[in-house]
Structure formats: C-alpha cells, structure tokens
ZAMARGU-4260 file (C-alpha; in steps of 0.2 Angstrom, whole numbers, plus 5000, padded with zeros to 4 digits):
<rodrens>
0) 5323/5344/4563 | 5310/5353/4574 | 5312/5351/4593 | 5307/5360/4609 | 5321/5371/4614
5) 5321/5369/4633 | 5337/5379/4635 | 5344/5392/4623 | 5361/5391/4617 | 5372/5404/4625
10) 5380/5417/4613 | 5398/5414/4608 | 5396/5395/4608 | 5398/5384/4593 | 5389/5367/4591
15) 5401/5353/4590 | 5390/5338/4590 | 5371/5333/4592 | 5364/5316/4599 | 5346/5311/4597
20) 5341/5297/4609 | 5324/5290/4614 | 5318/5288/4632 | 5303/5281/4639 | 5293/5297/4639
25) 5299/5304/4622 | 5314/5309/4611 | 5328/5320/4618 | 5342/5330/4609 | 5358/5333/4617
30) 5369/5346/4609 | 5388/5348/4614 | 5394/5366/4612 | 5411/5374/4614 | 5417/5391/4618
35) 5435/5394/4613 | 5436/5410/4622 | 5436/5400/4639 | 5454/5396/4644 | 5458/5379/4649
40) 5458/5375/4667 | 5474/5368/4676 | 5473/5360/4693 | 5478/5371/4707 | 5496/5369/4713
45) 5496/5356/4727 | 5511/5362/4737 | 5521/5351/4749 | 5506/5346/4760 | 5491/5343/4749
50) 5474/5339/4757 | 5469/5321/4752 | 5452/5313/4755 | 5450/5294/4752 | 5433/5287/4746
55) 5428/5269/4749 | 5413/5263/4738 | 5401/5251/4746 | 5383/5244/4746 | 5377/5246/4764
60) 5383/5264/4762 | 5386/5271/4745 | 5402/5280/4750 | 5413/5280/4766 | 5425/5295/4767
65) 5442/5295/4776 | 5436/5309/4787 | 5423/5298/4794 | 5408/5304/4784 | 5396/5291/4777
70) 5384/5294/4762 | 5368/5283/4762 | 5364/5271/4748 | 5345/5273/4744 | 5344/5257/4734
75) 5332/5264/4721 | 5328/5248/4712 | 5332/5235/4725 | 5322/5241/4740 | 5307/5232/4745
80) 5294/5245/4739 | 5302/5247/4721 | 5304/5228/4719 | 5286/5225/4724 | 5279/5240/4712
85) 5290/5233/4698 | 5283/5215/4701 | 5265/5221/4701 | 5267/5231/4685 | 5276/5218/4676
90) 5263/5205/4681 | 5250/5216/4673 | 5260/5217/4657 | 5260/5198/4657 | 5242/5196/4659
95) 5237/5207/4645 | 5234/5200/4627 | 5250/5202/4616 | 5248/5215/4603 | 5233/5224/4612
100) 5233/5243/4616 | 5231/5239/4635 | 5247/5229/4634 | 5256/5243/4626 | 5249/5255/4640
105) 5255/5243/4653 | 5273/5242/4645 | 5274/5261/4645 | 5270/5261/4664 | 5284/5249/4667
110) 5296/5259/4656 | 5291/5275/4665 | 5294/5267/4682 | 5312/5262/4676 | 5315/5280/4670
115) 5309/5287/4687 | 5321/5276/4696 | 5335/5281/4684 | 5332/5300/4687 | 5332/5298/4706
120) 5348/5288/4705 | 5356/5302/4694 | 5350/5316/4705 | 5357/5307/4721 | 5374/5304/4712
125) 5376/5322/4707 | 5372/5327/4726 | 5385/5314/4732 | 5398/5320/4720 | 5395/5338/4725
130) 5397/5333/4744 | 5414/5325/4740 | 5421/5338/4728 | 5416/5354/4737 | 5425/5349/4753
135) 5441/5358/4758 | 5453/5346/4749 | 5465/5346/4735 | 5466/5328/4729 | 5452/5315/4729
140) 5457/5297/4729 | 5445/5284/4722 | 5446/5265/4720 | 5451/5258/4703 | 5438/5245/4702
145) 5435/5233/4689 | 5416/5233/4690 | 5413/5223/4674 | 5424/5209/4681 | 5415/5210/4698
150) 5399/5207/4689 | 5405/5193/4678 | 5397/5176/4679 | 5404/5163/4690 | 5414/5149/4681
155) 5404/5133/4677 | 5408/5118/4688 | 5405/5100/4683 | 5406/5083/4691 | 5421/5074/4683
160) 5413/5057/4685 | 5395/5061/4679 | 5398/5077/4669 | 5383/5085/4678 | 5383/5103/4683
165) 5387/5108/4701 | 5382/5123/4711 | 5394/5137/4707 | 5385/5151/4717 | 5378/5161/4702
170) 5361/5161/4709 | 5367/5170/4725 | 5378/5182/4715 | 5363/5188/4705 | 5358/5198/4720
175) 5375/5206/4722 | 5376/5210/4704 | 5359/5219/4705 | 5365/5229/4720 | 5381/5234/4712
180) 5372/5240/4696 | 5359/5249/4707 | 5373/5258/4716 | 5380/5265/4700 | 5398/5266/4705
185) 5405/5269/4688 | 5393/5284/4684 | 5397/5291/4701 | 5416/5291/4698 | 5413/5300/4681
190) 5403/5314/4690 | 5416/5316/4703 | 5429/5318/4690 | 5419/5330/4680 | 5415/5341/4695
195) 5433/5340/4701 | 5440/5346/4684 | 5429/5361/4685 | 5435/5365/4702 | 5454/5362/4697
200) 5455/5347/4709 | 5464/5331/4705 | 5457/5314/4705 | 5468/5299/4708 | 5463/5280/4705
205) 5471/5269/4718 | 5473/5250/4718 | 5460/5244/4731 | 5468/5227/4734 | 5467/5222/4753
210) 5462/5240/4757 | 5449/5234/4770 | 5460/5219/4776 | 5476/5229/4780 | 5479/5235/4797
215) 5483/5254/4798 | 5493/5251/4814 | 5505/5237/4810 | 5502/5234/4791 | 5497/5216/4794
220) 5485/5209/4780 | 5473/5195/4784 | 5456/5191/4778 | 5450/5187/4796 | 5454/5205/4801
225) 5437/5210/4795 | 5421/5204/4802 | 5407/5213/4793 | 5409/5231/4797 | 5420/5228/4811
230) 5439/5228/4809 | 5450/5220/4823 | 5468/5216/4818 | 5472/5198/4823 | 5490/5203/4825
235) 5490/5219/4836 | 5472/5221/4841 | 5469/5238/4832 | 5451/5241/4829 | 5440/5253/4819
240) 5426/5254/4807 | 5431/5242/4792 | 5425/5253/4778 | 5431/5270/4785 | 5448/5261/4788
245) 5448/5256/4770 | 5445/5274/4765 | 5459/5280/4776 | 5470/5266/4768 | 5466/5273/4750
250) 5469/5290/4756 | 5487/5285/4763 | 5491/5276/4746 | 5486/5292/4736 | 5496/5303/4748
255) 5511/5292/4743 | 5508/5294/4725 | 5506/5313/4727 | 5523/5314/4736 | 5531/5303/4724
260) 5535/5289/4736 | 5527/5276/4724 | 5530/5272/4706 | 5516/5283/4701 | 5518/5301/4696
265) 5522/5314/4710 | 5516/5332/4713 | 5526/5340/4698 | 5518/5328/4686 | 5500/5331/4693
270) 5502/5350/4693 | 5507/5349/4675 | 5490/5341/4670 | 5478/5352/4660 | 5459/5349/4660
275) 5448/5355/4646 | 5433/5364/4652 | 5428/5372/4636 | 5414/5360/4631 | 5398/5356/4639
280) 5382/5346/4635 | 5365/5354/4634 | 5350/5343/4633 | 5334/5349/4625
</rodrens>
C-alpha cells in the first residue's frame, strides 16, 4: 500500500500493528512500533509522604484541582457559535437535492467542521493532561466515573390507569448528555494515564460518591450542603468552593489508599507496578 510518510520510522523499531482509518479529509495510517532495547518504566518510589493531587471533573470548568487551580471547559461543540454554524451548514445540506454533487459538497463541509471540533478538543485535552501530570506530584487521583451510565436514557414512565407515557426528563437530559460528550472526560483520563506512565507517576481511580456533598471539617454528608458552586455544611457551617472541596476529598481518599488505610493496595503494591513504555503509535 502506498501512503505519504509524514514521519519516518526511527531506526531500531519494529512494526507491531497497522491501522487504516478514514476521516473526513482523507485516509490515515497509524503504525504501532516497538523498541525492545528501551527498558520498562517503573513508578518512582513514593516514600512515606507522597504528594497527591485530586482532580474533580466538571462541565462549568473542565477540571478542578485540589490545589485550587481550575481549567476552563471551552465547550467546543456546545457553545453558541459552534451550534449556530453547525445548524446553518446542516440546513444547507437539507436544502440540496439528494444525490446531487452540491449536496455531497455540503456534507463534506459539515464533516470537516466536526473534524475541526474534534481536533480542537484533542489539543485542549493534551494541554490539560500536561498541566496536571507535569506538576510537582507523585500520585494523581481521578474519579472512577461510570460515564456510559451517566449518559443512559431515563426510564420510561407510564400512567397506570390510562397507559399513556408520562414526562421522564429525557428531553432535559439530552443537553446534559451533549455537554458530557463534549467535555470528553474518558479521553482526558486516558491521556493523563498515558503521560503519567511516561513520567513514572501513579494514577489512582477513586470512588467519587458524595465527594461534593461531604463536609471536610465534620464529615457530615447531606445533599443540601451544596448549592451550585457553593458548599455550606448544614451541620457545622464550614464553607468553600464545592468543586475544589470535592477535589480535596478525592485527594484525601487517594491518600488513604496510598497509605494503606483503606481496603485498596498501599504504597508497597503501588511501587511494585510496572509500566510498559516500549510501544508508541505513529500516525501517517
């Protein structure tokens, strides 16, 4: 197969796999290569007091860190300008005659716009992952989110007497699902894990249950503790930013896991983990 070699394969690497995929602006070849002479990375020894940072993912802000730093969420496909542009271009497609060349051209414009949004999102996620991983830390604590479950359709509600369908909130949930999909939490987590592995740092997935409703002062958990981005404990009056407080709670839970205070593995097990950094993917 002939292809444009945008990047030459380094000497000493062997080709392990090849993937051909079609995108909106052409065909791409991704080649996975391996260098067996590169030793396997092992995470750095954590010691007795490892530095842990907690990450709370959101929609208003993409990431809230336990040190107070917040990373913006650009909303590449759900902002007003993007939605208006997509609406106009999609309308032009619908107005063209089916099977005509002009309709094909209009479809290509829509596809390229989607690809542009995806490329922007990927670039922002790599930038965000670098900002998190290259901090002076040893352990990164992420939320163990069930994203597919969060985006699942609402259960159908029916009237027992008439059998008619009742409102179940699915129309409102569509906007939330679009926002979650636009944020790309899953892809961001994979990028953080990839960069952390290259730096010899450890990523821990933490159960996020009640992380934004738990008081860090008295431990009281109540849904009414949180009001938007404000957190005010109804029990002791402790207050702070709700999402930053959630990131601190995630950090504290990860610290317990590292110390071995919880049922999860402690420092000895985490130090024994090995990370393979021999393989990389090269796209042509």
